Backbone bond lengths (Angstrom), bond angles and torsions (degrees), N, CA, C in turn:
res aa  C-N    CA-C-N  psi(-1)  N-CA   C-N-CA  omega(-1)  CA-C   N-CA-C  phi
1 X - - - 1.439 - - 1.527 110.37 -
2 X 1.318 115.93 -40.42 1.462 119.48 178.94 1.518 112.16 -63.40
3 X 1.328 116.26 -36.68 1.463 119.93 178.24 1.520 110.86 -66.36
4 X 1.299 117.03 -36.78 1.456 121.14 177.84 1.522 110.90 -64.76
5 X 1.321 116.85 -39.65 1.465 120.98 -179.80 1.522 111.12 -71.99
6 X 1.318 117.46 -44.76 1.464 119.50 -175.36 1.522 113.73 -83.50
7 X 1.322 118.13 -34.31 1.460 120.51 -175.46 1.507 115.05 -106.76
8 X 1.300 117.08 -12.76 1.446 120.40 -179.75 1.514 112.59 88.15
9 X 1.305 114.39 -176.88 1.455 121.37 -176.59 1.528 112.16 -66.04
10 X 1.324 116.82 -37.23 1.468 120.16 -178.95 1.529 110.50 -64.29
11 X 1.316 117.39 -44.63 1.471 120.80 179.38 1.522 111.00 -63.96
12 X 1.318 117.33 -40.58 1.463 120.53 179.60 1.525 110.88 -65.96
13 X 1.336 117.34 -41.01 1.463 120.22 178.20 1.522 111.96 -66.95
14 X 1.326 117.44 -39.39 1.469 120.42 176.69 1.522 111.39 -64.74
15 X 1.328 117.10 -39.24 1.462 120.56 177.73 1.528 110.71 -64.89
16 X 1.326 117.28 -41.94 1.466 120.30 177.79 1.520 111.60 -66.29
17 X 1.309 117.03 -37.10 1.460 120.72 176.89 1.532 110.76 -63.78
18 X 1.326 117.21 -44.78 1.465 121.10 177.64 1.514 112.27 -64.71
19 X 1.319 116.73 -41.31 1.458 120.69 178.18 1.525 110.73 -63.95
20 X 1.316 116.25 -43.09 1.460 120.31 178.62 1.521 112.33 -63.28
21 X 1.333 116.41 -40.56 1.469 120.07 178.48 1.526 111.10 -65.10
22 X 1.330 116.48 -40.83 1.467 119.90 179.25 1.523 111.19 -65.63
23 X 1.316 116.90 -44.14 1.468 120.14 179.77 1.531 110.13 -64.53
24 X 1.317 117.22 -40.87 1.470 120.56 178.08 1.526 111.05 -61.51
25 X 1.327 116.59 -45.06 1.475 121.33 179.81 1.526 110.65 -63.71
26 X 1.340 117.30 -44.60 1.462 120.72 179.96 1.524 111.27 -64.78
27 X 1.320 117.04 -38.71 1.462 120.63 179.11 1.523 110.74 -66.14
28 X 1.341 116.91 -40.83 1.473 120.51 177.42 1.519 110.83 -62.70
29 X 1.329 117.16 -43.09 1.461 120.26 178.33 1.527 109.78 -61.45
30 X 1.316 116.27 -42.96 1.464 120.49 -178.84 1.525 111.67 -62.40
31 X 1.316 117.64 -37.76 1.462 121.22 -176.99 1.531 114.06 -85.21
32 X 1.336 118.45 -33.80 1.463 121.18 -170.67 1.524 114.96 -103.12
33 X 1.300 117.88 -22.02 1.464 120.78 -174.94 1.524 110.37 -78.16
34 X 1.339 115.87 143.11 1.462 120.88 -178.18 1.527 112.50 -97.79
35 X 1.334 116.99 -23.91 1.465 119.48 -178.84 1.526 110.07 -75.21
36 X 1.317 115.85 132.16 1.453 121.27 -176.72 1.525 111.90 -65.60
37 X 1.327 117.25 -39.84 1.464 120.18 -178.35 1.527 111.33 -65.27
38 X 1.303 117.13 -37.69 1.458 121.04 178.87 1.522 110.46 -67.94
39 X 1.298 116.76 -41.99 1.471 120.35 177.40 1.513 111.06 -65.91
40 X 1.325 117.55 -36.46 1.462 120.99 178.34 1.526 111.08 -65.99
41 X 1.326 117.22 -39.45 1.465 120.60 177.44 1.517 110.69 -63.85
42 X 1.318 116.93 -40.94 1.458 121.46 178.28 1.528 111.01 -64.47
43 X 1.301 116.59 -44.48 1.458 120.88 179.16 1.527 111.31 -64.69
44 X 1.320 117.06 -39.32 1.467 120.65 178.04 1.528 111.18 -64.27
45 X 1.329 116.91 -41.12 1.464 120.00 179.08 1.527 111.13 -67.58
46 X 1.325 117.51 -39.90 1.461 119.73 175.99 1.529 111.18 -63.80
47 X 1.314 116.70 -38.22 1.458 120.54 176.21 1.515 112.29 -65.77
48 X 1.329 116.24 -38.99 1.465 120.05 177.54 1.523 110.57 -64.67
49 X 1.327 116.76 -42.28 1.466 119.98 177.63 1.528 111.36 -63.08
50 X 1.314 116.63 -42.79 1.462 120.02 -180.00 1.524 111.54 -64.96
51 X 1.319 117.12 -40.96 1.467 119.36 -179.26 1.524 111.41 -69.35
52 X 1.327 117.29 -37.37 1.469 119.82 178.00 1.525 110.08 -68.29
53 X 1.333 117.17 -39.64 1.460 120.19 177.97 1.521 110.71 -61.71
54 X 1.311 117.02 -44.53 1.462 120.54 177.48 1.524 111.04 -64.13
55 X 1.309 117.10 -41.16 1.466 121.80 -179.65 1.525 111.46 -65.25
56 X 1.316 117.08 -34.44 1.464 120.99 -178.66 1.527 112.62 -66.32
57 X 1.320 118.45 -21.59 1.458 120.06 177.05 1.523 112.06 -70.75
58 X 1.327 117.96 -22.76 1.446 121.60 -174.56 1.522 113.96 -115.38
59 X 1.310 118.75 -19.60 1.456 122.29 -175.36 1.521 108.53 -145.43
60 X 1.287 117.22 -177.89 1.468 121.59 -175.03 1.523 110.86 -117.75
61 X 1.297 118.70 49.30 1.458 123.15 -172.43 1.519 115.49 -61.42
62 X 1.334 118.57 -36.79 1.461 119.66 -176.50 1.526 112.96 -79.97
63 X 1.328 117.06 -5.33 1.467 119.79 174.43 1.525 109.59 -68.47
64 X 1.309 115.91 -31.30 1.459 120.67 178.28 1.530 109.10 -75.95
65 X 1.326 117.74 124.69 1.470 120.52 -174.95 1.526 114.27 -58.73
66 X 1.302 118.59 -35.33 1.466 120.48 -178.53 1.525 111.09 -63.37
67 X 1.322 117.46 -38.79 1.468 120.28 178.91 1.522 111.27 -67.98
68 X 1.323 116.87 -40.81 1.463 120.64 179.26 1.520 111.64 -64.94
69 X 1.314 116.49 -43.35 1.461 120.71 -178.86 1.526 110.50 -68.07
70 X 1.312 117.48 -40.70 1.466 120.23 178.88 1.529 111.06 -63.84
71 X 1.328 117.62 -42.73 1.462 120.46 177.92 1.524 110.89 -64.43
72 X 1.326 117.17 -42.97 1.466 120.54 178.94 1.527 111.15 -62.79
73 X 1.325 117.53 -38.05 1.465 120.85 179.50 1.530 111.22 -67.07
74 X 1.319 117.12 -43.33 1.470 120.90 -179.36 1.526 110.53 -65.63
75 X 1.326 116.48 -47.56 1.468 119.94 -178.22 1.527 110.51 -68.35
76 X 1.312 117.57 -41.81 1.466 120.92 179.02 1.515 112.08 -63.34
77 X 1.320 117.51 -42.03 1.465 120.46 178.43 1.520 111.17 -64.53
78 X 1.322 116.42 -41.99 1.468 119.40 179.91 1.531 111.54 -67.92
79 X 1.319 117.32 -36.37 1.479 119.90 178.46 1.524 110.78 -68.82
80 X 1.310 117.35 -32.65 1.457 120.57 -177.66 1.513 114.96 -84.48
81 X 1.320 118.35 -14.20 1.460 121.27 -176.94 1.510 111.81 -63.49
82 X 1.300 118.94 -40.43 1.460 121.34 -176.72 1.511 114.13 -79.64
83 X 1.328 118.88 -4.14 1.458 121.45 -176.92 1.523 113.55 -83.24
84 X 1.314 117.64 -15.10 1.462 121.44 -172.58 1.525 112.90 -60.80
85 X 1.312 117.79 -40.68 1.454 120.46 -175.07 1.517 114.35 -90.87
86 X 1.304 118.59 6.63 1.478 120.42 -174.95 1.480 112.85 -114.06
């Protein structure tokens, strides 16, 4: 909601597009990857996204830059893990 207010509709749509792409990539890794460590990283990132989404309904955690950067690092690392062999 804060992104919609501060960045407008375009920023909110771009954020949803990026979130959707990340979730799609993590879900594909979880379903198609054979290495346990890679699947665990994907599952951990999906869990982090779910917990932050739930937390955002009650508090403003992603307003703090450290929380946003930490979430981006975890999700980005998990999305990039499965790319090495392709």
